[in-house]
C-alpha positions as CSV (number, residue, x, y, z in Angstrom):
1,M,163.1,-41.2,151.6
2,K,160.2,-38.8,151.6
3,K,157.9,-38.7,154.7
4,Q,154.6,-39.9,154.3
5,N,151.7,-37.1,154.9
6,P,150.0,-37.6,158.3
7,V,145.8,-37.6,156.7
8,S,147.6,-40.0,153.7
9,K,148.7,-42.5,156.5
10,W,145.2,-42.6,158.5
11,I,143.2,-43.1,155.0
12,K,145.5,-45.6,153.5
13,E,144.9,-47.8,157.3
14,Y,141.2,-47.2,157.7
15,G,140.2,-45.3,154.8
16,I,138.0,-48.7,154.7
17,V,136.3,-47.4,157.7
18,L,135.1,-44.6,156.2
19,V,133.7,-46.9,152.9
20,L,131.4,-48.4,155.4
21,I,130.4,-45.0,156.7
22,L,129.4,-43.7,153.4
23,E,127.6,-47.1,152.6
24,V,125.5,-46.5,155.9
25,I,124.8,-42.8,154.8
26,L,123.9,-43.6,151.6
27,F,121.6,-46.9,152.0
28,G,120.2,-44.3,154.9
29,I,118.7,-42.0,152.5
30,L,118.1,-44.0,150.2
31,K,116.0,-46.2,153.2
32,P,115.5,-44.3,156.3
33,K,114.6,-47.5,158.1
34,F,118.3,-48.8,157.6
35,V,119.4,-46.7,160.0
36,T,117.6,-48.2,162.8
37,V,119.0,-49.8,165.9
38,S,117.2,-53.3,165.2
39,N,118.2,-53.0,161.6
40,F,122.0,-52.8,162.7
41,L,121.9,-55.4,164.8
42,T,120.2,-57.2,162.2
43,I,123.4,-56.6,159.8
44,L,125.6,-57.4,162.6
45,K,123.8,-61.0,163.1
46,Q,123.7,-61.8,159.2
47,S,127.6,-60.7,159.1
48,S,128.6,-62.9,161.9
49,T,128.7,-66.2,159.8
50,V,130.5,-64.5,157.2
51,C,133.1,-62.4,159.8
52,I,133.8,-65.6,162.0
53,C,134.6,-68.1,158.8
54,A,137.6,-65.1,158.4
55,V,139.2,-64.8,160.8
56,G,139.9,-68.2,159.7
57,M,140.6,-67.3,155.8
58,L,142.7,-63.9,157.4
59,F,145.2,-66.8,158.7
60,V,145.2,-68.7,155.4
61,L,146.0,-65.4,153.5
62,L,148.5,-64.1,155.9
63,T,150.6,-67.2,154.5
64,G,150.0,-66.8,150.8
65,G,147.6,-69.3,150.8
66,I,143.6,-70.0,149.9
67,N,140.9,-72.2,151.5
68,L,138.2,-72.7,148.4
69,S,136.5,-75.5,150.4
70,V,135.1,-73.1,153.6
71,G,131.4,-72.6,152.4
72,F,130.8,-76.9,151.7
73,M,133.0,-77.0,154.8
74,M,129.9,-74.8,157.1
75,S,127.7,-77.2,155.3
76,A,128.7,-80.3,156.2
77,T,129.4,-79.1,159.9
78,G,125.6,-78.2,159.8
79,M,125.0,-81.5,157.9
80,I,127.2,-83.5,160.7
81,C,125.8,-82.3,163.8
82,A,121.9,-82.5,162.7
83,I,122.9,-86.1,162.0
84,F,124.1,-86.9,165.2
85,M,121.4,-84.9,167.1
86,V,118.3,-85.5,165.3
87,W,119.0,-89.0,163.9
88,F,121.3,-90.5,166.8
89,G,119.6,-88.4,169.7
90,M,122.8,-87.1,170.7
91,N,123.7,-83.9,173.1
92,P,124.2,-80.8,171.5
93,V,127.6,-80.6,173.3
94,V,128.8,-83.7,172.0
95,A,127.5,-83.5,168.6
96,I,129.3,-80.4,168.1
97,L,133.0,-81.8,169.6
98,L,132.1,-84.7,167.0
99,A,132.1,-82.3,164.1
100,M,134.7,-80.2,165.4
101,I,137.2,-83.3,165.5
102,V,136.2,-84.3,161.9
103,M,136.6,-81.1,160.7
104,L,139.9,-80.2,162.4
105,L,141.1,-83.7,160.9
106,V,140.2,-82.8,157.3
107,G,141.8,-79.5,158.0
108,V,145.2,-81.0,159.0
109,V,145.0,-83.5,156.0
110,I,144.6,-80.1,153.4
111,G,147.7,-78.4,155.3
112,S,149.9,-82.0,155.1
113,V,149.0,-82.3,151.0
114,V,149.9,-78.1,150.7
115,A,152.6,-78.1,153.4
116,Y,154.7,-81.5,152.2
117,L,153.4,-82.3,148.7
118,N,153.9,-78.5,147.3
119,V,150.3,-78.9,145.6
120,A,148.7,-75.5,145.0
121,P,146.5,-74.7,148.0
122,F,143.8,-73.2,145.1
123,I,143.5,-76.7,143.8
124,V,143.6,-78.9,147.4
125,T,141.0,-76.5,148.6
126,M,138.8,-76.5,145.4
127,A,139.1,-80.5,145.7
128,F,138.2,-80.8,149.2
129,M,135.6,-78.9,148.5
130,N,133.8,-81.2,146.7
131,V,134.7,-84.0,148.5
132,L,132.5,-81.7,151.5
133,K,129.9,-81.1,148.6
134,G,129.6,-84.7,147.9
135,F,129.9,-85.9,151.5
136,S,127.0,-83.5,152.6
137,F,124.4,-85.0,149.5
138,M,125.5,-88.2,150.0
139,V,124.7,-88.8,154.0
140,T,121.4,-87.4,153.5
141,D,120.2,-88.1,149.5
142,G,120.0,-84.6,149.4
143,R,117.5,-84.3,151.9
144,N,117.3,-81.5,154.6
145,I,117.2,-82.1,158.3
146,S,115.4,-80.2,160.4
147,D,113.3,-80.6,163.9
148,L,116.6,-79.6,165.8
149,P,116.6,-79.4,169.7
150,D,115.7,-75.7,170.9
151,S,118.8,-75.6,173.4
152,F,121.0,-75.7,169.8
153,C,118.8,-73.3,167.9
154,E,119.5,-70.7,171.1
155,I,122.6,-70.4,169.6
156,G,121.9,-68.8,166.7
157,L,118.3,-67.4,168.2
158,G,118.9,-66.4,171.4
159,S,120.4,-63.3,173.3
160,F,122.7,-62.7,176.6
161,L,121.8,-58.9,177.7
162,G,120.1,-57.6,175.0
163,I,122.3,-58.9,172.8
164,P,121.7,-61.4,169.9
165,I,124.2,-64.8,170.9
166,P,125.9,-64.4,167.0
167,I,126.9,-61.7,167.4
168,I,128.4,-62.2,171.0
169,L,130.1,-65.0,169.0
170,M,131.1,-63.4,166.7
171,A,133.2,-60.8,169.3
172,L,134.6,-64.4,170.6
173,A,136.3,-65.3,167.1
174,L,137.8,-62.2,166.4
175,F,139.3,-62.0,170.2
176,L,140.6,-65.4,169.2
177,G,141.9,-64.7,165.9
178,Y,143.5,-61.1,168.0
179,F,145.2,-63.4,170.6
180,I,146.7,-66.3,168.5
181,L,148.1,-63.2,165.7
182,R,149.2,-60.5,168.2
183,R,149.8,-62.0,171.9
184,M,151.4,-65.3,170.6
185,Y,154.9,-65.8,169.9
186,A,153.5,-68.1,166.9
187,G,151.7,-65.6,165.3
188,R,154.5,-63.9,163.6
189,F,155.3,-67.0,161.7
190,F,151.8,-66.4,159.6
191,F,153.1,-62.7,158.9
192,A,157.1,-64.4,158.5
193,I,155.9,-67.3,155.7
194,G,153.3,-65.1,153.5
195,S,156.5,-62.1,153.4
196,N,159.0,-64.1,152.7
197,E,158.7,-68.3,153.0
198,E,162.7,-68.6,152.6
199,A,163.3,-66.4,155.0
200,A,161.0,-67.3,157.3
201,R,162.5,-71.2,157.1
202,L,166.3,-69.8,156.8
203,S,165.2,-67.7,160.9
204,G,164.2,-71.2,162.2
205,V,160.5,-71.3,161.4
206,N,159.0,-74.4,160.8
207,V,157.6,-73.5,157.8
208,E,155.4,-76.9,157.3
209,L,154.0,-77.7,160.4
210,T,153.0,-73.4,160.4
211,K,150.7,-74.4,157.4
212,I,148.6,-77.1,158.4
213,L,148.1,-75.0,161.6
214,T,147.0,-72.2,159.0
215,Y,144.5,-74.6,157.6
216,V,143.6,-76.6,160.9
217,I,142.7,-72.9,162.3
218,S,141.1,-72.2,159.0
219,C,138.6,-75.1,159.9
220,F,138.1,-74.4,163.1
221,F,136.4,-70.8,162.5
222,A,134.7,-72.7,159.3
223,T,133.1,-74.9,161.7
224,F,132.3,-72.3,164.0
225,A,131.0,-70.3,161.7
226,G,129.3,-73.9,160.2
227,I,127.3,-73.9,163.5
228,V,126.5,-70.7,164.5
229,M,124.4,-71.1,160.9
230,L,122.7,-74.2,161.2
231,A,121.5,-72.7,164.7
232,R,120.2,-69.3,163.0
233,I,118.3,-71.3,160.2
234,K,117.1,-74.3,162.2
235,T,117.7,-76.6,159.3
236,A,120.6,-78.9,157.8
237,A,120.3,-78.1,154.0
238,P,123.5,-79.9,151.6
239,N,123.8,-76.4,149.6
240,T,123.7,-74.3,152.6
241,G,127.3,-73.2,152.4
242,N,127.4,-72.9,149.0
243,G,129.2,-69.7,147.7
244,L,129.9,-68.6,151.1
245,E,133.5,-68.8,150.5
246,F,133.3,-66.4,147.6
247,D,131.8,-63.8,150.5
248,V,134.4,-64.8,153.3
249,I,137.5,-63.9,150.8
250,T,135.7,-60.6,149.6
251,A,135.1,-59.8,153.5
252,C,139.3,-60.2,154.0
253,V,140.1,-58.7,150.8
254,L,137.8,-55.4,150.2
255,G,139.0,-55.1,154.1
256,G,142.7,-54.4,153.3
257,V,144.0,-58.3,153.8
258,S,146.7,-58.8,151.2
259,M,145.7,-61.6,148.6
260,T,149.6,-62.4,148.3
261,G,151.0,-62.7,151.9
262,G,152.1,-61.0,155.1
263,E,149.8,-58.6,155.2
264,G,146.1,-58.3,157.6
265,K,144.4,-57.5,160.5
266,I,141.4,-58.8,162.3
267,Y,139.7,-55.4,162.5
268,Q,139.9,-55.4,158.5
269,V,138.0,-58.7,158.3
270,L,134.9,-57.5,160.5
271,V,134.4,-54.1,158.8
272,G,134.6,-56.3,155.4
273,S,132.1,-58.4,157.0
274,V,129.8,-55.9,157.8
275,I,130.1,-53.6,154.5
276,I,129.0,-56.8,152.6
277,A,125.9,-57.4,155.3
278,A,125.3,-54.0,155.2
279,L,125.6,-54.0,151.6
280,N,123.6,-57.0,150.8
281,N,120.9,-55.5,154.0
282,G,120.5,-52.5,151.6
283,L,119.6,-53.9,148.4
284,I,117.5,-55.9,149.7
285,M,115.5,-53.0,151.2
286,L,115.9,-51.2,147.8
287,Q,114.3,-54.8,146.5
288,V,117.5,-55.0,144.1
289,S,117.9,-58.2,142.3
290,E,119.5,-61.0,143.8
291,Y,121.5,-61.8,140.2
292,I,122.2,-58.2,140.2
293,Q,123.9,-58.3,143.8
294,I,125.9,-60.9,143.1
295,I,127.1,-59.2,140.3
296,L,128.5,-56.4,142.3
297,K,129.9,-58.2,144.9
298,G,132.0,-59.5,141.9
299,I,132.9,-56.3,141.1
300,I,133.6,-55.7,144.5
301,L,136.3,-58.3,144.8
302,L,138.0,-57.6,141.5
303,L,138.6,-54.0,142.4
304,A,139.4,-54.5,146.0
305,V,142.0,-57.5,144.5
306,I,143.1,-54.5,141.8
307,Y,143.9,-52.3,144.9
308,D,145.8,-54.5,146.9
309,M,148.1,-55.4,143.7
310,M,148.9,-51.7,143.3
311,Q,149.5,-51.2,146.8
312,R,152.0,-53.8,146.5
313,K,153.6,-52.1,143.5
314,R,153.9,-49.2,144.9
315,K,155.6,-50.5,148.3
316,K,158.2,-51.7,146.1
317,K,159.2,-48.7,144.4
318,V,159.4,-47.6,147.4
319,V,161.6,-49.5,148.6
320,I,163.6,-50.0,145.6
321,A,163.9,-45.6,145.8
322,G,164.9,-46.1,149.4
């Protein structure tokens, strides 16, 4: 079999980083204020919510699944936390823990339906997207909840040693995802199921339990992201997470995570998230219409998926030829 050129191999592995660099250069030329330290910090803060949630989405995509409910899971998390803190006067830590427990139970239910009833993840998570959307609007009759405790809002607006806390929490989420995937023995199970589920089962992997764990992890990171998002905007709104699942999936696929399972790395999630945030930031600076931004992100997702499928086909041909 022909040996791959080192340059081609590097471009294939880290080409998405080059895309990010070119994006920064382009916006820097068009809008010099784009390339300032303060704006870079703003971009990282803006990418934090999507990136944290995308870490959880990575686990789902690795197994060949998908979770369309993460956007309204973030909204529901915000509503639950706000209700506990504002209406019932609970300590923010207790409110966060209770919201986390509720969302993890949702993850168990989603994972169980997918694993044991063999219902397509697309259908199950789309159903729960509507359940969580309805819940978010029902509990407050569609009204927003504000006047959150200042101590809670520090999570999204404060800083530590000059570094915004959302960026620190994003780094923590990335490290946690890396640790689970690369440093824990069970991490290889997610890759195995996505590559060949039947082979993984024959190798002794508990496929059903791993799938449940996958959606629990996804819900954990979505809840984590929802808490950061709530603390940043200081208001719980029923539709806050509307459409965010699209940005999360785009960030993963654009970064190089395969939609068909079995392939993906943590750094790809980070790069994909920053590219999306930088794109939003740059287009806003250039005063581009919000509708055009949505169209561009749709095109980007489509191109990323097409590229992923082409790479898959190319690999199959190489294996057959070998």
